[in-house]
N, C-alpha and C positions, 0 to 999 in steps of 0.2 A: 617537734618531738610531740606534741600531743595528740596532733593529726595522724604522724606513724605510729604511735602505742593502739590509737582506734584500729586503723585497719590491721593490725597483728588480730589482734584482740579478736574482730571481726572473721578475721582468716582462722585463728585458732576453732572458733566456734562452728563456722561450716565445716572445719575437717572434723570437728568433735561430732559432728550431726553426722555427715555425709565424705567419707576419705577420697571415694571415688569420684563424687561428683565434685569435692571441695576442690579439689586442682583445677577443671574445667572452670570453676565460677571464679576464683582467683587470677586466673587469664583474663576472663571476660571485664571485671574486675578494675584490671591493668589497665585494658586496649580503652576504656571507658575513661579513665584517668587520665592517662596520657593523651 
């Protein structure tokens, strides 16, 4: 639960910083986790 929440907060921060690059970063992060 807490880990998932942290991931959401990080993704939200990334999207807030760079919406265009946010999608690419999210994909890279998910690939690394998986």
